[in-house]
C-alpha positions, 0 to 999 in steps of 0.5 A: 435519460443520459447522464454526463460526467465531466472530469477536469484535468488540471495540476491540482487533480494530478498532484492530489492523485499523486499525493494520495498514491504516495500516502497509500504506499507509505501507509501500507505494510505487508505481513507474512504470518502463520495460521497461529498468528506468529509474524515472520516478516513485516515490511513496508509495501514499497520494499515488498514490491521492489524485492520481487522485481529485483529478484523474481525467484524470491516471488516464486519461492514465496508463493511456494512457501505460502501454499506449502506451509499455509502462510498468510500474506496480509496487506495492512493499511493504517490510515493516519487521518488525524495526522493528515488533518493537522498537516492540512491545517499547518499547510493552510497557514 
């Protein structure tokens, strides 16, 4: 039996997808830590994304340091659902 799925593309879908992407970028942090748990750098995702674009050499050096010194690069995301629910309630009035 064939299943058909339809997706309607309208301004609400586009703006919701764009807003979810922006929220994800704002909620994500990049941490560089040692194996013992010492945090060396903690940056917002957007800054950690832009630095290698502007200075590609920094990306290569970061990869070499991560491999040579057993450094962990972690992407952390703190979801503020309560805050988002309150904002949705405020916006609905």
